[in-house]
C-alpha positions in Angstrom: 61.2 52.6 56.6 63.8 50.1 56.8 64.1 46.6 57.8 66.6 44.8 59.7 66.8 40.9 58.8 67.9 38.8 62.0 69.6 35.5 60.7 69.9 33.1 63.5 71.7 30.2 61.8 73.2 26.6 62.4 74.3 24.0 60.3 73.3 25.0 57.3 74.7 26.3 53.9 72.4 25.2 50.8 69.7 27.3 52.2 71.2 30.1 52.7 72.4 31.2 49.6 68.6 30.9 47.8 67.6 32.7 50.7 70.6 35.2 49.9 69.0 34.6 46.3 65.3 36.0 46.7 67.0 38.5 49.2 68.8 39.7 46.1 65.9 39.8 44.4 63.7 42.3 46.2 61.8 44.7 45.0 62.2 46.9 48.3 66.3 46.8 48.6 66.3 49.2 51.9 67.1 46.0 54.3 69.9 44.8 56.3 70.9 41.3 56.8 72.3 40.5 60.4 73.5 36.8 60.5 74.0 35.8 64.0 76.2 32.5 63.1 76.1 30.1 65.4 78.8 27.4 63.8 81.9 26.4 65.2 83.6 26.9 62.1 83.9 29.7 59.1 81.4 27.7 56.4 79.1 30.8 56.4 82.4 33.2 55.5 81.9 32.2 51.8 78.4 32.6 51.6 78.7 36.3 53.5 80.8 37.6 51.2 78.9 36.0 47.9 75.9 38.4 49.3 78.2 41.0 50.4 79.8 40.7 46.4 75.9 40.6 45.1 75.1 43.8 46.9 73.3 43.0 50.2 74.3 45.2 53.3 75.5 42.0 55.9 76.6 41.9 59.4 78.4 39.3 60.4 78.2 38.2 64.3 79.3 35.0 65.7 78.2 33.5 69.2 79.4 30.6 70.4 76.4 28.5 72.2 73.7 27.6 70.2 70.1 29.3 71.5 67.9 30.1 69.0 65.8 33.1 71.5 69.2 34.5 72.8 71.1 34.6 69.1 67.7 36.4 67.7 68.1 38.9 70.8 71.4 40.1 69.8 70.3 40.8 66.8 67.6 42.8 68.3 69.9 44.5 69.7 72.3 45.3 66.7 69.5 46.1 64.1 69.6 49.5 63.2 66.2 50.0 61.4 62.8 50.4 62.5 61.0 46.8 61.3 62.8 44.3 62.6 62.0 40.0 61.1 63.3 36.4 61.4 64.1 34.6 58.6 65.2 31.2 59.5 68.0 29.6 57.9 66.3 27.6 55.6 63.1 30.0 54.4 62.8 32.2 51.3 60.8 35.2 50.4 58.8 36.4 47.6 60.9 39.4 45.6 57.6 42.2 46.7 57.4 40.6 50.3 59.6 43.2 52.2 58.1 45.6 49.5 54.6 45.0 50.8 55.6 44.9 54.8 56.8 48.2 54.2 53.7 49.6 52.8 51.4 48.0 55.9 53.2 49.8 58.3 53.6 52.6 55.9 49.5 53.2 55.7 48.8 52.1 59.2 51.4 54.6 62.0 50.0 53.1 65.0 50.9 49.1 63.7 53.4 47.5 66.3 53.6 44.4 63.8 52.7 42.6 60.9 52.2 38.9 60.7 52.8 38.0 56.8 51.4 35.0 55.3 53.5 31.5 55.2 52.5 29.8 52.4 53.2 26.5 52.8 51.4 26.2 56.0 48.4 27.7 54.7 47.8 24.9 51.9 48.7 22.6 54.5 45.9 24.1 56.7 43.8 24.0 53.6 41.5 27.1 55.3 42.4 30.6 53.4 45.2 33.0 55.2 44.6 34.5 58.6 43.4 38.2 58.3 42.7 41.4 60.3 44.0 42.4 63.7 44.8 40.2 66.1 42.8 39.7 69.6 44.1 38.7 72.9 41.1 37.3 73.7 41.4 35.4 70.3 45.6 34.5 71.1 44.7 33.6 74.7 42.2 30.8 73.9 44.5 29.8 70.7 42.1 30.5 68.2 44.1 33.4 67.3 45.1 32.0 63.7 49.0 30.9 62.5 52.0 33.2 63.4 55.4 31.9 63.2 58.7 33.9 63.8 59.5 33.2 60.2 56.2 35.4 58.8 56.7 37.8 62.0 58.0 41.8 61.2 57.4 43.8 64.6 58.6 47.7 65.1 62.1 47.4 66.8 60.6 49.7 70.0 58.3 47.4 70.2 60.9 44.3 70.8 63.1 46.4 73.1 60.2 47.1 75.4 59.1 43.3 75.2 63.1 42.8 75.7 63.3 40.4 73.5 62.3 37.0 73.1 62.1 34.5 76.3 65.5 33.0 76.8 64.0 30.3 78.6 61.7 29.2 75.7 62.4 27.9 72.3 65.1 25.5 70.2 67.4 23.9 71.8 66.0 24.5 75.4 64.2 22.2 77.9 60.8 24.2 77.5 61.4 23.5 73.6 59.3 25.8 71.7 56.8 28.5 71.6 59.1 31.7 72.3 57.4 33.7 69.3 53.6 32.8 71.0 54.5 34.5 74.3 56.2 37.1 72.7 52.7 37.8 70.7 50.9 37.4 74.0 53.2 39.7 76.1 52.7 42.0 72.8 48.8 42.1 72.9 48.8 42.7 76.6 50.3 45.6 76.2 48.0 46.5 74.1 49.9 46.6 70.9 48.7 47.1 67.6 49.6 43.8 65.0 47.4 42.5 62.1 47.8 39.6 59.4 49.0 40.2 56.5 48.1 37.6 53.5 50.0 39.8 50.5 53.1 39.7 51.9 54.3 36.2 51.5 57.0 33.7 52.8 58.4 30.1 52.6 59.3 27.5 54.6 58.7 24.1 53.8 56.1 22.4 55.5 56.5 18.7 56.7 58.5 18.4 54.3 60.6 15.9 56.1 58.9 13.7 58.3 61.2 11.7 61.2 61.3 8.4 59.7 62.5 7.5 63.1 59.2 7.3 65.9 61.0 7.4 69.0 62.9 10.4 67.5 60.0 12.1 66.4 58.3 11.3 70.3 60.8 13.3 71.9 61.3 16.4 69.8 57.1 16.3 70.1 57.3 16.0 74.0 60.0 18.8 73.9 57.7 21.2 71.8 55.2 20.5 73.5 57.1 21.7 77.2 57.4 25.1 75.3 53.2 25.2 74.8 52.6 23.9 78.5 55.1 26.9 80.3 52.7 29.0 78.1 49.8 27.6 80.7 51.1 28.7 83.6 53.2 31.9 82.3 50.2 33.6 81.4 48.1 32.2 83.6 45.7 31.0 80.3 42.3 29.6 81.4 41.7 26.4 83.4 39.4 25.3 79.9 41.7 25.8 77.6 44.8 23.9 79.7 42.8 20.6 80.1 41.8 21.4 76.2 45.6 21.4 75.7 46.2 18.4 77.6 43.6 16.2 76.6 43.8 17.1 73.0 46.2 14.9 71.7 45.1 12.2 73.0 41.5 12.7 71.4 43.0 12.8 68.1 45.2 9.5 68.5 42.1 8.2 69.4 40.2 9.2 66.5 42.9 8.4 64.1 44.9 5.9 65.2 46.4 4.3 62.5 50.6 3.9 63.2 52.7 3.7 66.2 54.5 6.6 65.1 51.3 8.8 65.4 50.0 7.2 68.9 53.4 7.4 70.3 53.8 11.5 68.9 49.9 12.3 70.2 50.9 11.0 73.5 54.4 12.6 73.6 52.8 15.8 73.3 50.5 15.6 76.0 52.9 14.6 78.6 55.2 17.0 77.2 52.8 19.9 77.9 51.8 18.4 81.0 55.7 18.8 82.3 56.5 22.2 80.8 53.2 23.3 82.8 54.0 21.8 86.1 57.5 22.6 86.1 56.8 26.2 85.1 54.5 26.6 88.0 56.5 24.7 90.7 59.9 26.9 89.9 57.5 30.1 89.7 59.3 31.5 86.7 
């Protein structure tokens, strides 16, 4: 059993070299790296050449129009192996990450998806890493645990069945996030068996570079929140979940108010969720 790593990238260089080094160090070497290059220049050419010289199997694709979901879908279509994953260009793996994932799939033939542990996110939460099977009911209530796209390892057949990520959601789109949550909701609705597997660990900075400009932080929060609002309408979530999603950022703002940035971000999140829900509902997307 082998793995296809779909690396959609734009703008970064040094971080990709770090990822390359951790891939070279993997104890399980049955994988390929599919780089979907959204840069307008050749900045990645030396990095890719270095990765190949270090023994990695790399496929270099170019995409002119930046769209994270579209780039990942192109990588899925190119993937040759049974398991597909989506490392960000600024994340990195531990030496046994891919080995643990392969072992999980081999132990459970019916398993369709593994959610690895995002180490920094787990530490920031102050809670133990999520374990066990993912539940559709819990995910429809936004109580299913954490599952960022960088931690997702899915069978290629499942991704093809789902037709990949919804390109209307995610970085670069008006609905600026939630494409991985949407993917998981669709998979679970189709009765796919997916599990949290904390032994497999991935790394990515978590809140390491907060935006100093509260206006920019609010704009970004609003854009991301539109994706969450879109999920409320797309998946016809319960009125309780929707109302909770609209009011929670405001309640947290009132409880923890202490800075203009926090107040503005909380209000922007509520506004973005309402906008996303209303537009998706109105336009029948």
